C-alpha positions as CSV (number, residue, x, y, z in Angstrom):
1,M,36.7,-23.6,51.0
2,S,40.1,-23.8,50.0
3,D,40.7,-26.7,52.3
4,S,38.0,-28.5,50.1
5,F,39.4,-27.7,47.0
6,E,43.1,-28.9,48.5
7,A,41.6,-32.3,49.9
8,R,40.4,-33.1,46.4
9,G,43.5,-31.9,44.4
10,D,41.4,-29.6,42.1
11,F,43.7,-26.6,42.7
12,S,47.2,-26.3,44.2
13,P,47.9,-23.6,46.7
14,E,50.4,-21.9,44.9
15,I,47.3,-21.1,42.1
16,L,45.0,-20.2,44.8
17,S,47.2,-17.7,46.4
18,A,48.7,-16.5,42.7
19,E,48.2,-12.9,42.5
20,P,49.7,-10.6,40.0
21,E,53.2,-8.9,40.9
22,A,53.6,-5.3,41.8
23,D,55.7,-4.4,38.9
24,T,53.7,-5.9,36.0
25,P,52.5,-3.0,34.0
26,V,48.5,-2.9,33.3
27,T,48.1,-1.1,29.9
28,P,44.5,0.5,29.7
29,T,42.3,0.2,26.8
30,P,42.5,2.9,24.4
31,A,39.2,4.7,24.3
32,E,37.9,5.0,21.0
33,P,37.7,8.8,19.7
34,N,34.2,10.8,19.6
35,G,33.8,10.7,16.0
36,F,31.4,14.0,16.2
37,E,34.3,15.7,18.0
38,L,36.2,15.0,15.1
39,L,33.5,16.5,12.5
40,G,34.4,19.6,13.8
41,L,31.3,20.2,16.1
42,A,30.9,22.7,19.3
43,P,31.6,20.7,22.2
44,E,27.8,21.6,23.7
45,L,26.7,19.3,20.6
46,V,29.2,16.5,21.1
47,Q,28.2,16.1,24.7
48,A,24.6,16.1,23.9
49,C,25.2,13.3,21.4
50,A,27.2,11.5,24.1
51,D,24.0,11.8,26.3
52,L,21.7,10.3,23.5
53,G,23.8,7.5,23.3
54,Y,25.5,8.6,19.9
55,V,29.4,8.3,19.6
56,Q,29.9,7.5,15.8
57,P,28.0,9.1,13.1
58,T,26.3,7.5,10.5
59,Q,27.4,7.5,6.9
60,V,25.0,9.9,5.8
61,Q,26.4,12.2,8.9
62,N,30.2,11.7,8.0
63,N,29.4,12.9,4.4
64,V,26.9,15.9,5.0
65,V,28.2,17.5,8.3
66,P,31.5,18.5,6.7
67,K,29.7,20.0,3.4
68,A,27.3,21.9,5.4
69,M,29.7,23.9,7.3
70,L,31.9,26.9,6.7
71,G,35.4,25.5,6.2
72,E,38.4,27.3,6.4
73,G,38.9,29.8,3.5
74,E,35.6,28.9,2.3
75,K,33.3,32.6,1.9
76,R,30.2,31.0,1.0
77,F,27.8,27.9,2.1
78,A,27.1,25.4,-0.3
79,D,23.7,24.3,-1.4
80,L,23.5,20.2,-0.9
81,M,20.8,17.8,-1.9
82,V,20.8,15.0,-0.1
83,S,19.2,11.2,-0.6
84,S,19.4,8.4,2.0
85,Q,17.2,5.7,3.2
86,T,15.2,6.2,6.0
87,G,16.3,5.5,9.6
88,S,20.1,6.5,8.5
89,G,20.1,9.9,10.7
90,K,19.3,12.7,7.9
91,T,17.7,14.5,10.7
92,A,21.1,15.0,12.9
93,A,22.8,15.2,9.5
94,F,21.4,18.5,8.6
95,L,20.6,19.7,12.4
96,L,24.1,19.3,13.5
97,P,25.8,21.7,11.4
98,V,23.0,24.2,11.4
99,L,23.1,24.3,15.1
100,H,26.7,24.5,15.2
101,T,26.8,27.6,13.0
102,L,24.1,29.5,15.0
103,L,26.1,28.8,18.3
104,Q,29.4,30.1,16.6
105,Q,27.4,33.2,15.5
106,Q,25.8,33.7,18.9
107,A,29.2,33.5,20.6
108,Q,30.5,36.4,18.3
109,A,27.5,38.3,18.9
110,E,28.1,38.2,22.3
111,A,31.9,38.9,22.2
112,Q,31.0,41.6,20.0
113,E,28.5,43.3,22.5
114,R,31.0,42.5,25.4
115,A,33.6,44.3,23.5
116,D,31.2,47.2,23.1
117,F,30.3,47.6,26.6
118,E,34.0,47.3,27.8
119,Q,34.6,50.3,25.2
120,A,31.7,52.5,26.1
121,C,33.0,51.9,30.3
122,A,36.5,52.9,29.4
123,D,34.9,56.3,27.3
124,A,33.0,57.0,30.2
125,L,35.5,56.7,32.9
126,A,38.0,58.5,30.4
127,R,35.6,61.4,30.2
128,G,35.1,61.4,34.1
129,E,31.5,59.8,34.0
130,A,30.0,56.9,35.7
131,A,29.9,53.8,33.9
132,P,27.0,53.0,31.7
133,K,24.6,50.1,33.3
134,R,23.6,47.0,31.2
135,P,20.2,47.0,29.5
136,K,17.7,45.0,31.7
137,R,15.9,42.2,30.2
138,K,12.5,43.2,29.0
139,D,9.6,40.8,29.9
140,P,8.3,39.0,27.0
141,T,4.9,38.2,28.1
142,N,4.4,42.1,28.3
143,P,2.3,43.2,25.1
144,R,4.4,46.3,25.3
145,N,7.6,44.6,24.7
146,F,6.2,42.3,21.6
147,K,8.7,41.9,18.9
148,A,7.9,39.4,16.0
149,A,10.0,36.6,16.2
150,T,13.3,36.7,13.5
151,P,14.5,33.2,13.3
152,G,17.9,32.4,11.6
153,A,17.3,29.0,10.6
154,L,14.3,27.4,9.2
155,V,13.0,23.7,8.8
156,L,10.0,22.9,6.5
157,C,8.2,19.5,7.0
158,P,5.5,18.0,5.0
159,T,3.5,16.7,8.1
160,R,2.8,17.5,11.5
161,E,4.1,14.3,12.9
162,L,7.5,14.8,11.2
163,A,7.9,18.2,12.3
164,Q,7.3,17.5,15.9
165,Q,10.0,14.9,15.6
166,V,12.3,16.8,14.0
167,A,12.1,19.7,16.9
168,N,12.2,17.0,19.5
169,D,15.4,16.3,18.1
170,A,16.6,19.7,17.9
171,I,15.5,20.3,21.6
172,D,17.6,17.0,22.7
173,L,20.6,18.4,20.9
174,V,20.7,21.8,22.3
175,R,20.1,20.9,26.1
176,H,24.0,22.0,26.9
177,C,23.5,25.4,24.9
178,R,22.8,28.7,26.4
179,G,20.7,30.9,24.6
180,L,19.8,28.9,21.8
181,R,15.7,28.4,21.2
182,I,14.0,26.0,19.7
183,A,10.5,26.6,18.1
184,N,7.5,24.4,16.7
185,V,5.1,25.8,14.1
186,V,2.5,23.3,13.1
187,G,-1.8,23.5,12.5
188,G,-4.0,22.3,14.8
189,M,-2.2,23.6,17.8
190,P,-3.6,27.2,19.4
191,Y,-2.0,30.3,18.0
192,Q,-1.1,32.2,21.2
193,L,0.7,29.1,22.5
194,Q,2.8,29.4,19.3
195,I,3.4,32.8,19.3
196,A,4.7,32.8,22.7
197,K,6.9,30.0,22.1
198,L,8.4,31.9,18.8
199,Q,9.6,34.9,21.1
200,N,13.4,34.8,20.6
201,A,13.3,31.4,18.7
202,D,16.4,30.8,16.7
203,L,15.5,27.6,14.9
204,V,11.7,27.4,13.5
205,V,10.7,23.7,12.5
206,A,7.3,24.4,10.6
207,T,5.1,23.2,8.5
208,P,4.5,25.3,5.5
209,G,0.6,26.3,6.1
210,R,0.6,27.6,9.5
211,L,4.1,29.3,9.0
212,L,2.4,31.7,6.4
213,D,-0.2,31.9,8.4
214,L,1.6,33.6,11.1
215,Q,3.8,35.7,8.9
216,R,0.7,36.9,6.9
217,S,-0.1,38.2,10.3
218,Q,2.9,40.0,11.3
219,Q,3.8,37.6,14.0
220,L,7.1,36.2,12.2
221,K,9.5,37.7,10.0
222,L,11.6,35.5,7.7
223,D,14.0,38.1,6.5
224,Q,16.8,37.0,8.7
225,V,16.7,33.6,7.6
226,Q,20.4,32.3,7.0
227,F,19.5,28.5,6.6
228,L,16.5,26.9,4.9
229,V,16.1,23.1,5.4
230,V,13.7,21.1,3.3
231,D,12.8,17.7,5.0
232,E,11.1,14.9,2.8
233,A,10.9,17.4,-0.3
234,D,9.2,14.8,-2.5
235,R,6.2,14.1,0.4
236,M,6.0,18.0,0.4
237,L,5.0,18.1,-3.5
238,D,2.6,15.1,-3.1
239,L,0.7,17.0,-0.4
240,G,0.2,20.2,-2.6
241,F,2.8,22.4,-1.1
242,A,4.2,23.6,-4.0
243,D,2.9,27.3,-3.8
244,D,3.9,27.8,-0.3
245,L,7.4,26.5,-1.1
246,A,7.4,29.2,-3.8
247,E,5.8,31.8,-1.4
248,V,8.7,31.0,1.2
249,N,11.4,30.7,-1.4
250,D,10.8,34.3,-2.2
251,L,10.7,35.7,1.3
252,T,13.9,34.0,2.1
253,S,15.6,35.2,-0.8
254,Q,18.5,36.6,1.3
255,R,19.5,32.9,2.9
256,R,22.7,31.6,2.8
257,Q,22.3,28.0,2.6
258,T,19.2,25.9,0.8
259,M,19.8,21.9,1.7
260,M,17.1,19.4,0.8
261,F,16.8,16.3,2.3
262,S,14.6,13.2,1.0
263,A,14.8,9.4,0.8
264,T,14.1,9.3,-2.9
265,F,14.5,12.1,-4.9
266,A,12.3,12.1,-8.5
267,P,13.1,13.9,-11.6
268,R,10.4,16.8,-10.3
269,I,11.7,16.6,-7.1
270,Q,15.4,17.8,-8.5
271,Q,13.6,20.3,-11.1
272,L,12.4,22.1,-7.9
273,A,15.5,21.8,-5.9
274,M,17.3,23.6,-9.2
275,R,15.0,26.6,-8.8
276,V,15.2,27.1,-4.9
277,M,19.1,26.5,-5.0
278,H,21.3,29.5,-5.5
279,D,22.6,30.4,-9.0
280,G,19.8,28.0,-10.3
281,G,21.7,25.0,-8.9
282,K,25.0,25.6,-10.4
283,H,27.0,25.2,-7.1
284,V,25.0,22.4,-5.7
285,Q,26.1,19.2,-4.1
286,K,24.5,15.8,-4.7
287,V,25.4,13.3,-1.8
288,Q,23.3,10.2,-2.2
289,I,24.6,7.5,0.1
290,D,22.1,4.6,-0.7
291,S,19.5,4.7,-3.3
292,P,16.0,3.3,-2.5
293,Q,17.0,-0.2,-4.7
294,E,19.4,-0.6,-2.1
295,Q,18.8,-3.5,0.1
296,H,17.6,-2.9,3.5
297,A,19.9,-5.3,5.5
298,N,18.6,-5.3,8.8
299,I,14.8,-5.3,7.7
300,Q,13.1,-8.7,6.7
301,Q,10.4,-8.6,4.2
302,K,7.6,-11.0,3.8
303,L,4.8,-10.8,1.6
304,F,1.5,-13.1,2.1
305,W,-1.2,-13.7,-0.9
306,A,-4.7,-13.3,0.7
307,D,-7.9,-14.3,-0.9
308,N,-10.1,-11.6,0.3
309,A,-10.2,-8.9,3.3
310,D,-11.2,-11.5,5.6
311,H,-8.4,-14.0,5.1
312,K,-6.0,-11.0,5.3
313,R,-7.8,-10.3,8.8
314,K,-7.1,-13.7,9.9
315,L,-3.3,-13.3,8.7
316,L,-2.8,-10.1,10.9
317,D,-4.4,-11.8,13.6
318,H,-1.8,-14.5,13.6
319,W,1.0,-12.4,13.5
320,L,-0.1,-9.7,15.8
321,R,-0.2,-12.8,18.6
322,D,3.5,-13.4,18.1
323,T,5.5,-12.9,21.2
324,S,8.1,-11.3,19.6
325,I,6.6,-8.3,18.9
326,N,7.4,-5.2,21.2
327,Q,5.4,-2.5,19.4
328,A,4.2,-2.5,15.6
329,I,2.6,-0.1,13.2
330,V,-0.2,-1.8,11.2
331,F,-0.8,0.6,7.8
332,A,-4.0,0.8,6.1
333,S,-5.5,2.7,2.9
334,T,-8.0,4.7,4.4
335,Q,-9.2,6.4,7.2
336,I,-12.1,4.5,7.2
337,E,-10.2,0.9,7.2
338,C,-8.0,2.4,9.7
339,D,-10.9,3.1,12.1
340,G,-12.7,0.3,11.6
341,L,-9.5,-2.2,12.1
342,A,-8.0,-0.6,15.4
343,N,-11.8,-0.8,16.6
344,D,-11.8,-4.7,15.7
345,L,-8.1,-5.1,17.4
346,Q,-9.3,-3.2,20.1
347,Q,-12.2,-5.4,20.9
348,E,-10.0,-8.7,20.5
349,G,-7.7,-7.8,23.4
350,F,-5.1,-5.4,21.7
351,S,-3.6,-2.5,22.8
352,A,-4.2,-0.4,19.7
353,V,-5.0,3.0,18.5
354,A,-6.0,4.6,15.6
355,L,-3.9,7.8,13.5
356,H,-5.1,9.3,10.7
357,G,-5.3,12.9,9.5
358,A,-9.1,13.5,10.0
359,L,-8.3,13.4,13.9
360,S,-7.5,16.6,15.8
361,Q,-3.8,17.5,16.4
362,G,-4.2,17.4,20.2
363,I,-5.4,13.7,19.9
364,R,-3.0,12.8,17.3
365,N,0.0,14.2,19.7
366,R,-1.5,12.2,23.2
367,R,-1.5,8.8,20.9
368,L,1.9,9.4,19.6
369,M,3.1,10.2,23.3
370,A,1.4,6.9,24.2
371,L,3.2,4.8,21.7
372,R,6.6,6.3,22.8
373,A,6.1,5.7,26.1
374,G,5.0,2.2,25.6
375,Q,1.4,2.4,26.6
376,V,0.1,1.2,23.3
377,Q,1.6,-1.6,21.3
378,I,-0.2,-1.4,17.9
379,L,-0.4,1.8,15.9
380,V,-2.8,1.8,13.1
381,A,-2.1,4.6,10.7
382,T,-2.4,6.3,7.2
383,D,0.6,6.9,5.3
384,V,0.6,10.3,7.6
385,A,2.5,8.1,9.9
386,A,4.9,7.1,7.1
387,R,7.3,9.6,8.1
388,G,8.4,11.3,11.0
389,I,8.0,8.3,13.3
390,D,11.0,7.7,15.1
391,V,10.4,4.7,17.9
392,P,13.3,2.5,18.5
393,T,10.8,-0.3,20.0
394,I,8.7,-0.5,16.9
395,T,10.2,-4.1,15.7
396,H,7.3,-4.8,13.3
397,V,5.4,-2.9,10.2
398,F,2.5,-4.6,8.9
399,N,1.0,-3.2,5.1
400,F,-2.6,-4.0,5.8
401,G,-3.7,-1.8,3.2
402,L,-1.3,-1.2,0.3
403,P,0.4,2.5,-0.4
404,M,-1.0,4.1,-3.5
405,K,2.8,4.9,-4.5
406,A,5.6,2.8,-4.6
407,E,8.0,5.3,-3.2
408,D,5.8,5.3,0.2
409,Y,6.4,1.7,0.8
410,T,10.2,2.9,1.2
411,H,9.1,5.3,4.0
412,R,6.5,3.0,5.4
413,I,9.3,-0.2,5.8
414,G,11.8,2.4,7.2
415,R,9.6,2.7,10.7
416,T,11.2,-0.2,11.6
417,G,14.7,-1.4,11.7
418,R,16.3,2.2,12.3
419,A,19.9,2.9,13.6
420,G,20.9,-0.6,12.7
421,R,18.4,-2.1,14.8
422,D,16.5,-5.2,13.2
423,G,13.0,-5.4,11.9
424,Q,10.6,-6.8,10.1
425,A,8.2,-5.5,7.6
426,I,5.0,-7.7,6.9
427,T,3.0,-7.0,3.8
428,F,-0.3,-8.8,2.9
429,A,-1.9,-8.4,-0.6
430,E,-5.0,-9.8,-2.5
431,T,-4.7,-10.9,-6.4
432,R,-6.5,-7.6,-7.2
433,D,-3.4,-5.9,-5.9
434,R,-0.7,-7.8,-8.1
435,R,0.1,-4.4,-10.0
436,K,0.8,-2.6,-6.8
437,I,3.1,-5.2,-5.8
438,F,4.9,-5.7,-9.4
439,D,5.3,-1.4,-9.1
440,I,7.0,-1.5,-5.6
441,E,9.0,-4.8,-6.8
442,A,10.2,-2.8,-9.6
443,F,10.9,0.5,-7.8
444,T,12.8,-1.1,-5.2
445,R,14.3,-3.1,-7.6
446,Q,13.8,-6.3,-5.1
447,R,12.0,-9.4,-4.8
448,I,9.8,-9.7,-1.9
449,A,9.7,-13.2,-0.3
450,V,6.7,-15.0,-0.5
451,E,5.8,-17.2,2.3
452,T,2.6,-18.9,3.7
453,I,1.2,-19.6,6.9
454,P,0.2,-23.8,7.6
455,G,-3.3,-23.7,7.9
456,L,-3.6,-20.1,6.3
457,E,-2.9,-20.7,2.8
458,P,-4.6,-19.1,-0.2
459,R,-6.8,-21.0,-2.3
460,Q,-6.0,-18.6,-5.3
461,R,-3.1,-19.3,-7.3
462,A,-0.4,-16.4,-6.4
463,P,0.5,-14.1,-9.2
464,Q,3.5,-14.7,-11.2
465,A,6.3,-12.3,-10.4
466,E,7.4,-9.9,-13.6
467,P,10.5,-8.6,-14.7
468,F,11.6,-5.4,-13.3
469,G,11.4,-2.3,-15.4
470,R,13.3,-1.4,-18.3
471,G,14.1,2.3,-17.6
472,G,16.4,1.8,-14.4
473,P,15.1,2.2,-11.2
474,G,11.5,3.3,-10.6
475,G,11.3,2.5,-14.7
476,R,8.1,1.5,-16.2
477,P,7.7,-2.4,-15.6
478,A,7.8,-4.9,-18.4
479,G,4.4,-5.3,-20.7
480,R,3.5,-1.6,-20.0
481,G,4.2,-1.0,-23.9
482,N,2.1,0.9,-26.5
483,D,-0.6,-1.9,-25.8
484,R,-2.4,0.0,-22.7
485,F,-4.2,-3.6,-22.2
486,A,-1.3,-5.8,-22.7
487,D,-0.5,-9.0,-20.3
488,R,1.9,-8.2,-17.5
489,R,4.4,-10.2,-19.3
490,G,4.8,-8.3,-22.2
491,A,2.7,-10.6,-24.3
492,P,-0.5,-9.7,-25.9
493,A,-3.6,-9.8,-24.2
494,P,-5.3,-13.1,-24.6
495,R,-8.4,-13.1,-26.7
496,G,-11.4,-15.0,-25.3
497,P,-14.1,-17.0,-27.0
498,R,-16.0,-13.6,-28.0
499,F,-13.0,-13.2,-30.8
500,E,-12.3,-17.0,-31.6
501,G,-12.4,-17.3,-35.4
502,R,-11.4,-14.0,-36.7
503,G,-7.8,-14.2,-37.1
504,D,-6.0,-11.5,-38.8
505,A,-9.5,-10.3,-40.6
506,P,-10.5,-6.9,-40.8
507,R,-12.6,-5.4,-37.6
508,F,-15.6,-4.9,-39.8
509,E,-15.6,-7.8,-42.2
510,G,-19.0,-9.7,-42.6
511,R,-21.1,-7.1,-41.2
512,G,-23.0,-6.3,-44.7
513,D,-22.3,-6.6,-48.6
514,A,-19.0,-4.4,-48.1
515,P,-16.9,-2.9,-45.1
516,R,-18.8,0.2,-43.9
517,F,-16.0,2.6,-44.5
518,E,-14.7,1.5,-47.6
519,G,-15.3,3.7,-51.0
520,N,-17.6,6.3,-50.4
521,R,-19.0,6.9,-46.4
522,F,-22.4,6.7,-47.5
523,E,-21.8,3.7,-50.4
524,R,-24.6,1.4,-48.8
525,E,-27.5,4.0,-48.4
526,A,-29.3,3.0,-51.4
527,P,-32.2,5.3,-51.0
528,R,-30.4,8.6,-51.1
529,G,-28.9,8.4,-54.8
530,D,-25.6,6.5,-56.2
531,N,-23.9,9.7,-54.8
532,R,-24.8,12.1,-52.5
533,F,-22.6,14.7,-53.8
534,D,-22.6,14.6,-57.5
535,N,-23.0,17.8,-59.4
536,R,-22.2,19.8,-56.7
537,G,-19.6,21.7,-58.9
538,D,-18.6,24.9,-57.2
539,S,-21.8,26.5,-56.9
540,R,-23.5,26.4,-53.5
541,P,-25.9,23.5,-53.3
542,A,-29.8,23.9,-53.9
543,G,-32.3,23.4,-51.6
544,R,-31.1,26.0,-48.9
545,G,-33.0,29.0,-49.5
546,F,-32.7,29.6,-53.1
547,G,-36.2,28.5,-54.3
548,D,-36.4,27.2,-58.1
549,K,-33.2,29.1,-59.2
550,A,-31.0,26.4,-58.0
551,P,-30.5,22.9,-60.0
552,A,-31.7,20.2,-57.6
553,R,-29.4,17.6,-56.1
554,A,-29.2,14.1,-57.4
555,G,-30.8,11.4,-55.6
556,F,-33.1,14.4,-53.3
557,G,-35.7,14.7,-56.3
558,A,-38.0,12.4,-54.8
559,K,-39.0,12.0,-51.1
560,P,-38.9,8.5,-49.8
561,A,-42.0,6.7,-48.4
562,G,-43.3,8.0,-45.1
563,F,-41.1,11.3,-45.4
564,S,-43.0,14.7,-43.7
565,S,-44.5,16.9,-46.1
566,F,-43.0,19.7,-43.9
567,G,-39.5,18.8,-45.4
568,R,-37.5,21.8,-47.0
569,N,-38.1,20.8,-50.8
570,D,-41.7,20.9,-50.7
571,R,-41.7,24.9,-50.1
572,A,-43.5,26.9,-52.7
573,P,-41.6,28.7,-55.2
574,E,-42.7,32.2,-54.4
575,R,-41.4,31.5,-51.0
576,G,-38.0,30.6,-52.0
577,A,-36.4,33.0,-50.0
578,D,-38.7,32.8,-46.7
579,R,-37.2,29.8,-45.1
580,F,-39.7,29.1,-42.4
581,S,-42.9,31.2,-43.6
582,D,-45.0,27.6,-44.2
583,R,-44.2,26.6,-40.7
584,G,-45.6,29.6,-38.8
585,N,-49.5,29.7,-39.0
586,S,-49.1,26.1,-38.2
587,E,-47.0,25.9,-35.5
588,R,-48.4,28.9,-34.1
589,A,-52.1,27.4,-33.8
590,A,-50.8,24.4,-32.3
591,L,-48.9,26.0,-29.5
592,R,-52.4,28.3,-28.9
593,G,-54.3,24.8,-28.8
594,G,-55.8,24.7,-32.4
595,E,-56.6,21.7,-34.0
596,F,-55.1,20.6,-37.3
597,Q,-57.9,19.9,-40.4
598,P,-56.6,18.7,-43.8
599,R,-57.6,20.9,-46.7
600,R,-58.2,19.5,-50.2
601,S,-56.8,20.7,-53.4
602,E,-58.4,20.8,-56.8
603,G,-57.4,17.7,-57.5
604,G,-58.9,15.9,-54.5
605,A,-55.8,14.8,-52.9
606,P,-55.5,16.2,-49.1
607,A,-53.1,19.4,-49.1
608,R,-51.2,21.0,-46.3
609,P,-53.1,20.9,-42.8
610,V,-54.1,24.6,-41.7
611,A,-55.0,25.5,-38.5
612,R,-58.5,26.3,-37.1
613,R,-58.7,28.0,-33.6
614,S,-61.3,26.4,-31.4
615,P,-64.6,28.0,-30.4
616,R,-64.3,29.8,-27.7
């Protein structure tokens, strides 16, 4: 081949045979230092991070890990409140320092045990006795050797999926650590299996309900917990775990450190944090890397307006047929909508499964494992999957049903674009959902780009965007003043034809000769006299059991036409003190089935009717 190059004159023989000189120094490219090693972590943890493909820590890990560990000269651990976006590495930010401290304590305990054994052997030799033997390891499966688990660290998670994800991450990090055990405790799983996994566990990742069940049954003791981590603290309160958190706080009152992590920290979460931190939160350190209002640079957000549910289905079907989708999550609002949407997608040929809280834990685990293994392309889920699912191959998130809270939108779209990857978040909304869309934009302080698909444009006019809230991040959007039914843009609510012509006139004008409530309240009731309460004075009103001793009230002297003869003012004078005496006979007769016959008075006018018993 070289001859052909020479004949054509493309290359000279000197160039073809050119080789680097032997004395030319070759400078090796300097390897970039491992960022986790610079944080002072144990070599076992650094090696585990390298095996997972992580060499440089994220921003939240750089800020949290050194503060969470005990530095030189420090006597106490620092309590932390950390707020960061989803997918920023919060899980490793609290797992790495906790595991590092547990490894150090384990190494110190082993060194102390070894020193004690060597000292015992030396003492035995000095006395001329045989050296003591090391204690045999007891069989943990034998019921006689059962001991309640006493973990040194506890991580609380609001949902089962999140707890399982955190436990799996912890297991990956301790792959090179000897003697460090991780246990996962969640509801919906067999008790005996979890009790067996709790034996000799150093770190327990649990949901509050099942954790307290095991603690009350004496299968777990929390009096040795040194580190308490509350992950997704805002979701913990939304799910009603406030009382469980208070109980866990009392059971772990001897702990040395408390850390709270969440993507969003509302004021009520901060109040809770101050109650569970040491000394009322006087020494707590707050770390906020980026707020929920920060733009997700690697997540492209789009909004498509739809006319109705069928229109939304057509838009979703168009997007799911995009070949660039690797795996996707479709969020629904309700469990019924989730099941129906998953069935429709399966009938159309998509590889889709449903995931919501009504399913058993075994089914939820199998479907999540199928998603991580790539056997399922589309996961249709409720907000139970908005946190805790970390699948790198998820490229799209679809909001088919909008979340109930604007904060959950941030967690939903955080299922894609994790660890610096790119992702897309597509939202479908009807006109009736404009309030939720405006709330989401007000919370995130970001405009969601509105786009249309040719041939699937909405027939209804898209709602106009409103200005952001004036109360800062997450504040109340404009147009929510004192007028509850005011327009979205802050202007007074428009009055339709029903209110035309009223202007600024009083509300009840034109309904009678005079306004209803002008002057005296009963001014229009002419048959009752000029004034109902004249001549009352300081005495008790007449006609209330006083007979003829009290003066009659003005306006009540004559009974109007059609007034019943059983009225109070028609009582006989001698029966003034007996209020209901004239009613007894007639009413009792009526109850017994008697018939009434009018009694003629001396003047010939019909008198009060009396009851006559019917013949038996």
